[in-house]
C-alpha positions, 0 to 999 in steps of 0.5 A, spaced: 527 421 897 528 415 892 524 412 886 520 417 884 519 415 877 512 414 875 508 407 876 509 402 870 503 402 864 500 395 867 496 400 871 492 402 865 489 396 866 484 398 871 483 405 870 476 404 867 474 399 872 475 404 877 471 409 874 465 405 872 465 402 880 465 409 883 459 411 878 456 405 880 457 406 888 455 413 887 448 411 884 447 406 889 449 411 895 445 417 892 439 414 890 432 415 895 429 409 898 421 408 900 421 408 907 413 407 907 410 400 909 417 397 912 415 391 915 423 389 918 430 389 915 431 385 908 435 379 908 442 379 906 447 375 902 454 373 902 460 373 897 465 368 897 472 370 893 477 366 892 485 368 889 489 363 886 496 363 883 499 367 888 506 365 891 507 364 898 508 371 902 505 375 895 498 379 897 493 380 891 489 386 890 482 386 889 477 391 890 469 390 891 464 395 890 457 394 892 451 398 895 453 402 901 460 399 901 467 398 899 471 392 900 479 391 899 482 384 899 489 381 899 487 373 899 481 369 899 475 371 903 468 370 905 464 377 905 457 376 909 452 381 911 451 384 904 445 388 901 443 384 895 444 387 889 450 388 883 457 388 886 463 390 881 470 386 882 476 389 880 483 385 880 490 389 880 496 386 877 502 385 883 509 384 883 513 377 885 520 376 885 522 378 878 516 378 875 509 381 875 503 377 876 497 378 871 490 378 874 484 374 870 479 377 869 481 384 871 473 386 872 467 382 873 460 383 876 457 378 881 449 379 883 448 377 891 441 375 892 438 376 899 439 369 903 444 366 898 451 366 897 455 368 890 462 366 888 467 369 884 474 367 882 481 371 880 487 367 878 494 370 877 499 368 872 506 370 870 507 376 866 513 379 863 519 379 868 520 385 872 526 389 869 529 395 870 535 399 867 542 402 868 546 407 866 553 407 867 556 414 866 564 414 864 567 421 865 573 425 865 577 421 860 580 425 854 577 424 847 578 417 845 580 414 851 577 408 854 575 407 861 576 400 865 570 399 868 566 392 870 559 391 872 556 385 876 549 384 878 544 378 880 544 372 876 551 372 874 550 378 870 557 381 868 559 386 863 566 390 862 565 397 859 569 402 856 565 408 855 558 411 857 553 405 857 546 404 858 543 397 859 535 395 859 532 389 861 536 388 868 533 383 873 532 388 879 537 387 885 544 390 887 549 392 881 557 393 883 561 398 879 568 397 879 573 401 876 581 401 875 585 407 873 587 408 866 594 410 863 595 414 857 601 417 854 604 417 861 598 420 865 594 416 869 587 417 871 584 415 877 576 413 878 572 416 883 569 412 886 573 406 885 567 402 887 560 403 888 553 399 888 547 401 885 540 398 886 536 397 880 528 397 881 523 395 876 521 400 870 526 405 872 532 407 870 538 408 875 545 411 874 552 410 876 557 415 875 565 414 874 569 420 874 576 419 872 581 425 874 588 426 872 593 424 877 598 430 878 604 428 875 610 426 880 615 421 880 614 414 883 617 407 884 617 400 882 619 394 886 621 388 883 621 382 887 625 375 884 624 368 887 625 361 886 632 361 883 638 357 886 643 361 890 648 365 886 643 364 880 641 371 876 634 373 874 633 375 866 628 381 867 627 387 863 623 393 864 620 398 859 616 404 860 614 411 858 620 416 855 623 410 852 625 407 859 629 401 859 633 397 865 635 390 866 635 386 873 638 380 875 636 380 882 630 384 886 631 391 886 627 397 887 627 403 881 626 410 883 625 417 880 620 413 875 615 417 870 608 415 872 605 411 867 605 403 864 611 399 865 612 392 862 616 387 866 618 382 862 622 375 865 626 370 860 627 363 862 634 362 866 638 355 865 642 354 872 647 348 871 643 345 865 636 346 869 631 350 866 627 355 870 621 358 867 618 365 870 611 367 872 609 371 869 613 372 863 610 379 862 606 383 866 604 391 865 604 395 872 602 402 873 606 407 876 603 413 879 606 419 882 608 418 890 607 411 890 611 404 890 608 399 885 610 392 886 611 386 882 613 379 883 617 374 878 617 367 881 622 362 877 620 355 877 622 348 874 616 347 869 613 342 873 612 347 879 606 350 881 606 357 878 599 360 881 596 360 887 588 361 890 584 365 894 579 363 899 574 369 900 569 368 905 562 372 906 558 372 912 552 376 914 548 376 908 542 372 909 537 369 904 542 368 899 543 376 898 549 378 893 555 381 896 559 387 892 566 385 893 571 387 888 578 383 887 584 386 883 591 384 883 597 383 878 597 384 870 590 388 871 587 383 874 579 384 876 574 380 878 567 382 882 565 377 887 558 376 890 558 370 894 563 365 898 568 363 893 575 360 891 578 363 886 584 359 883 589 360 878 592 367 881 598 369 879 603 370 885 603 378 888 599 383 892 591 383 891 586 388 894 579 386 896 574 392 896 567 391 899 561 396 899 555 396 902 549 392 899 541 393 901 538 387 903 530 388 904 531 395 904 536 395 910 544 397 908 549 392 910 556 394 911 562 390 910 568 389 915 573 390 913 571 395 907 578 394 904 584 389 905 590 387 901 592 379 900 598 376 898 598 370 893 603 365 893 604 360 888 602 353 890 598 356 896 591 358 897 590 365 901 584 367 905 580 373 906 574 374 910 568 379 909 563 380 914 557 384 913 552 387 918 546 391 919 547 397 923 542 399 928 536 402 924 535 410 926 530 412 920 525 409 917 521 408 910 514 410 907 512 406 901 506 409 897 502 406 892 498 410 888 492 407 883 487 409 879 490 415 875 491 414 867 498 414 865 502 419 865 497 423 869 501 425 876 498 425 883 497 431 887 499 428 894 502 432 900 506 428 905 508 432 912 512 430 917 514 431 924 518 437 923 512 440 919 516 440 912 511 438 907 513 434 900 510 433 894 508 425 891 506 424 884 507 417 883 508 410 887 514 411 891 518 409 897 521 414 901 527 413 904 531 416 910 525 418 914 525 420 922 521 416 926 514 419 927 507 421 924 506 423 917 500 426 914 498 424 907 493 429 904 491 427 897 487 432 892 483 431 886 486 431 879 483 433 873 485 429 867 483 431 859 477 434 862 475 428 868 476 430 875 479 424 879 477 424 886 482 421 891 481 416 897 482 417 903 483 424 902 487 424 908 490 419 913 496 418 918 502 413 917 507 412 923 514 411 921 518 407 926 526 406 925 528 400 921 521 398 918 517 400 912 510 403 913 505 402 907 499 407 905 495 407 899 491 412 895 486 410 890 483 415 885 477 414 881 472 419 877 465 420 877 460 417 872 463 419 865 459 424 860 464 423 854 467 417 851 473 416 847 474 414 839 481 410 838 483 410 830 488 405 829 492 405 822 496 400 819 500 398 812 503 405 810 510 406 810 514 409 816 513 416 816 507 417 811 501 420 814 494 417 813 488 421 810 482 420 815 477 425 817 472 424 823 465 428 823 460 428 829 455 432 833 454 439 832 459 440 826 465 436 830 470 435 825 478 432 826 483 430 821 487 424 823 494 422 820 497 417 825 494 412 830 491 416 836 485 416 841 481 422 841 479 423 848 473 427 851 468 426 845 461 428 846 456 422 846 453 421 839 454 418 832 461 419 829 463 417 822 470 416 820 472 417 813 479 414 810 482 417 803 488 414 799 495 416 800 501 417 795 507 415 798 514 415 793 509 414 787 505 409 790 498 409 791 496 406 798 488 405 798 484 404 805 480 399 807 474 400 809 474 407 806 468 409 812 465 406 818 460 409 823 462 409 831 457 410 836 460 414 842 458 412 849 459 415 856 466 412 859 467 407 853 473 407 849 470 405 842 475 403 836 476 403 829 481 400 824 484 402 817 489 398 813 492 401 807 495 397 802 498 398 795 495 395 789 498 389 786 503 391 780 502 388 773 510 390 770 517 389 773 523 392 772 530 389 770 537 392 772 543 391 768 550 393 771 555 393 765 563 394 767 570 394 764 568 398 758 573 403 757 571 410 755 568 412 749 567 405 747 560 402 748 558 395 750 555 391 745 549 388 749 542 386 747 536 384 751 530 380 748 524 378 752 516 377 751 512 379 746 518 381 741 521 385 746 528 387 744 533 393 747 540 395 746 543 396 752 550 401 751 552 401 759 549 400 766 541 402 766 534 400 769 529 397 764 522 399 767 515 397 765 517 390 763 512 385 762 513 379 767 517 373 764 524 371 762 529 376 758 535 374 755 541 378 755 546 377 750 553 380 750 559 380 744 566 383 744 568 390 744 574 393 740 577 399 742 584 401 739 586 394 737 584 391 744 579 386 744 575 386 750 571 380 752 564 380 755 563 375 761 557 372 761 556 372 753 549 370 755 544 369 761 537 369 763 534 374 767 526 373 770 522 379 771 516 378 776 511 384 777 512 389 782 520 387 783 526 388 779 530 383 776 538 384 776 544 382 771 551 384 770 556 383 764 564 384 766 568 386 760 576 385 760 582 384 756 583 378 753 588 374 758 595 372 756 596 365 754 604 364 756 609 366 761 616 367 762 622 365 766 628 369 768 634 365 770 640 368 774 647 365 774 652 367 779 659 365 782 663 362 775 669 365 773 669 370 766 668 365 760 666 359 764 659 357 761 654 354 766 651 347 765 643 348 766 637 345 763 630 347 763 625 342 762 617 343 762 610 341 759 610 337 752 617 335 752 620 342 753 627 342 754 632 348 753 640 349 755 642 355 759 649 357 759 648 365 762 643 369 765 637 369 760 629 370 760 626 365 757 619 367 754 613 364 750 613 358 755 606 354 756 603 355 763 605 349 768 611 346 772 618 347 770 624 344 772 631 348 773 637 343 773 644 345 774 650 340 774 657 342 776 662 346 772 670 345 771 674 351 769 681 351 769 682 345 773 677 347 779 670 344 780 664 349 781 658 346 784 651 349 783 646 351 788 641 348 788 642 343 783 635 342 782 628 347 783 621 348 781 618 354 777 611 355 776 609 359 770 602 362 769 599 365 763 602 373 763 606 371 769 613 371 770 618 367 775 625 367 777 630 362 778 637 363 781 643 358 781 649 360 785 656 356 783 662 355 788 668 352 789 667 345 792 669 345 799 672 339 802 668 334 806 673 329 810 679 331 815 685 327 817 687 324 824 694 323 825 696 318 831 703 318 833 705 312 837 712 311 842 715 307 847 714 300 844 721 296 842 722 295 835 717 290 832 712 291 837 705 293 835 701 298 838 694 296 840 690 302 839 682 302 836 680 309 833 672 309 833 667 315 831 661 317 827 657 312 823 660 306 827 667 307 824 672 303 827 680 302 825 686 299 828 692 303 829 699 298 830 704 304 829 704 311 827 699 313 822 695 318 819 688 316 817 685 320 811 678 321 809 674 321 815 667 324 816 668 330 820 666 329 828 669 326 834 673 320 834 675 316 841 682 313 841 683 307 846 689 304 847 691 297 851 697 294 854 702 291 849 706 285 852 713 284 848 719 280 850 716 278 857 715 286 858 708 289 859 707 296 856 702 300 858 699 306 854 698 313 856 693 316 855 689 309 855 683 313 852 682 320 849 678 324 844 679 328 837 675 332 833 676 332 826 674 338 822 673 338 814 680 339 810 684 339 817 688 334 820 687 333 827 693 330 832 694 325 838 699 321 841 700 315 845 706 313 849 707 306 852 711 305 858 714 299 861 711 296 867 715 293 872 714 286 874 708 284 878 709 285 886 710 278 890 705 278 895 708 274 902 702 272 907 705 273 914 702 267 918 703 270 925 698 275 924 691 273 925 687 279 923 687 284 918 683 290 917 676 290 913 675 296 908 668 293 906 662 289 908 659 286 902 652 282 902 648 280 896 642 284 894 637 277 895 633 279 901 627 276 900 624 281 895 620 276 892 616 273 898 609 275 900 611 279 906 617 283 904 613 290 904 612 289 912 619 288 914 623 291 908 624 298 912 627 294 918 631 290 914 634 295 910 635 299 917 639 294 920 643 292 914 646 299 914 646 301 921 647 295 925 651 290 921 654 296 917 654 293 910 657 298 905 658 294 899 652 290 895 653 284 890 648 286 884 647 280 880 646 280 872 644 273 869 646 271 862 638 270 861 637 278 861 639 278 854 633 274 851 627 276 847 622 273 853 622 276 860 621 270 864 622 273 870 616 278 869 612 272 867 614 268 874 612 275 878 606 276 874 604 268 876 603 266 869 609 261 869 611 257 875 618 257 879 620 251 876 619 254 869 622 260 870 628 256 873 629 252 867 629 259 863 633 264 867 640 263 864 637 261 857 641 266 852 638 269 846 642 274 842 640 280 841 642 281 834 649 278 830 653 284 831 656 285 838 658 292 837 650 295 836 645 293 841 638 292 840 635 295 846 628 290 845 633 284 846 634 285 853 630 284 859 631 288 866 625 286 870 629 282 875 635 287 875 630 293 876 627 289 882 634 288 886 636 295 885 629 298 887 628 293 893 635 293 896 640 298 892 636 304 892 634 304 900 641 302 902 644 308 898 640 313 901 641 310 908 649 311 907 648 317 904 644 320 910 651 318 914 656 321 909 658 314 906 657 311 899 655 304 897 659 300 893 656 296 888 659 290 885 656 287 878 656 280 878 655 276 872 651 269 873 650 263 868 649 256 870 646 250 867 651 248 862 649 255 859 653 257 853 651 264 854 656 270 852 661 265 850 664 271 845 668 276 849 665 281 845 658 279 846 659 279 854 662 286 853 656 288 850 651 285 856 655 288 861 655 295 857 648 295 856 647 294 863 651 300 865 647 304 860 641 302 863 642 303 870 645 310 868 639 312 864 634 309 869 637 310 876 643 315 875 648 311 877 653 305 875 656 299 878 663 301 882 665 294 880 664 288 875 665 281 878 667 277 872 663 271 873 660 267 879 663 260 880 667 260 873 669 252 875 661 251 875 661 254 868 663 253 861 668 259 862 673 256 866 680 258 864 684 264 866 685 265 858 677 266 858 676 270 864 682 275 862 679 275 855 673 278 858 676 283 862 680 286 857 675 286 852 669 289 857 674 294 860 676 297 853 668 297 851 666 300 858 672 305 857 670 307 850 663 309 853 666 313 859 666 308 864 672 305 868 669 300 874 674 296 878 674 288 876 674 283 880 676 275 878 676 269 881 683 266 882 686 259 882 692 256 881 691 254 874 687 260 872 691 266 874 697 265 870 693 264 864 689 270 866 695 274 866 697 272 859 692 276 856 694 283 854 690 288 858 687 284 863 691 284 869 692 292 869 684 292 870 684 287 876 683 290 882 681 284 886 682 277 886 678 272 890 
């Protein structure tokens, strides 16, 4: 049997009504009738009853008692054939969902006349919510150790518990209790059961017990799995645990023979070929238990990779929105309760357990399948788990008993006997579960409460229980016509725990003392006197109102008397003065003055009582003890005293505060006999020189500056650190400053460049560049001094002397210069043999082609380009075999306005763009320092993205590399980049932009398209561009091929430029 708790107090609303109705019924049924002179049956009447406010499916409770009949109604109804007379109606409250519906009126009397129809109405309205209580007992853990328990239930209820806890006011329904293991000092305590459900019902306390038991110590194992790192890369994982256990892992491993307990798995970031790989989770705690293998997973991924997964939990088989009872647990102590189909995101990768328990729905147990399952969560993916609830074929039934009419807490006397003849007792409304189908006899006996005998009806009834269903029976207790009454004495106004002084006297010498509010039962009918006397509590007298009153006791009626106690209004008040800071044996010097000439000396903390209401002035003067003056604060204050209240004041004495502070200056690092050079300055023009360690006293509060300058001793310079510092001086406080002197360290270094291989009189062409835009030309062996520490680049160019070219080796190198040291580098020149002579064999018609080049102009600006781009790229790469592209960079790329972007956006016409496409606006006046905002890359980027990138990917797919030739274009009499240095700046800026934006640079530079149609027409001009640009690119780490247009006039001029011919790989 379950649910044996007595019914709630709401049934007391109808107790008196049942007694009165039964009395009327007995009177009606036991009276005599005069049969003489009968002329025929008297006409009958009717009674129309209506009930409102009940939700659909909820039945009311209405009992009608009248002459010769009792009717029970659950809904609106017309009663006909009624004997004329008075009918008593009693309406009971009913439960609906999670609230109690209150009936109004609870009682009413209706007169039915012969031949007429009377009417009555009962309205139901919501009362207090239906709620119950739940106690979760957490047992078996050592003292001071917390459990790990989670409770979830209806309407999103969720609470974590660590110890035994009771919760009241819970909505009725199924609550799931899930408990996780607890490890303390290396020992593990497992919960039994790990998951359970408890059904909370209205007005009852239900209990769930979580019993922890220590797991027998035995060694366990820990499996650590790593993933996400490139092949050959090592993880960085540390394991720590009980007994100072520590281990470091670089790959997936399983640790054996581990002491049971909690282990921390911490993973650190790993860099592989410069790429960061971040572990998830970075730290996790796993419990190792004896005889088991615990498992954790660490997933490494770049920062942008997903590191969590999800779980799609599908719940079926529970109709009508009934909550499931499912617990999900996993890595890092993760635990969550789920009561319906859910998607859980943000789960750390690893193994998760889904435990499910049975739930009750409409009194039927629904069993989950499976009850337990394991799901693996993978980063960036969502796993699925299914839980299907089903109702087993019922074999047992229920008997729901409703008992009404008894006053609380009286117990009913009902015996239920089943098919096997075994009886059991029922004392309150309840639902009996697990009954074998068959006939059950419900026998109700009378009950006597405070001298009143309550009769049960019906005294015996039979209920048939069917498997899987609930059969309901009701028993109503009523009392015969009462002969006694009740007297209620309500008392208020006294402090908690104080006893009243009330005497009740009445017929036949009755006398009784009453000290608290109570109801006196079974009083004989008659007149009673209730007398109240004053009560003294804590020295305060409380007077009753009224002091006496009469009470007439009538049969079956509860008469109420009420008394209010109150203390008389006070006429004086008090003042509490708290004194602190006065040392013994001295006394405070305080005077309190007030109304009517009041004056009192107060030497210490005290309370002045019996003061007339008004303002009181508290005056305090200094106290001197042993020559030390103690000052009061405040020296004067006003405290207001009101009748019946206590005003408060406080005086704190303290020693007079100091007015100056001090500064300690500590000096180190100087040789003996050397004086420091330190000056301390501060408020009001203060200045003081310090040459050695010193403590300066008598300083006014404020900010001071300690300035130190260098000192020369024996020809050696000593620098001070710091050269300036601030010190704050407070009254009574001490501040300190430290200055350390040290010999001045060198701040610059040297670089020796040794030049060899050139004939006498020939100058080398070497440029040294370094930090802070440093640049220096070297024409012969030289030691360069006063260099800022850092990395320097030595760039060497070809030298022509006596008609012979001398090439340097290396042509570019770097050197690191450190303070106080000399770095050395060498450049060796070697004479270059005369240029080779190319002879054309006119008998051969065909030559081997190593490359097939096209331009990047593929109609990308046309509206339909997107429709044929893919096919065009496929044919160009795989059919035509194009493996070289000429990528044009126009002189107009260096400009403050991006005309091509305006043209593509439709804000200017093609004619307007063509007029400006080669127009050059210098980024700044310095060709060696590029201004990034002075270059516009929209046209170059469009060519790369529409043509170069697609061709590179297609050639790469078959193992080939695309050869990109950057071609400088400038027409229209443009004077763009006439300076070789400005030209080199544009080409270098283009290389750097492509490297930053796309990760590659051109393989070659075609110096200029159609030089004969441009202002740069001479071989000398082209040679200058090649030599300057090649050196500038090499200094930045770029070494492309150079291609120049050749003519009979320009070739010799180009060849005469030092550093030009050696860089040319192609002449066309």
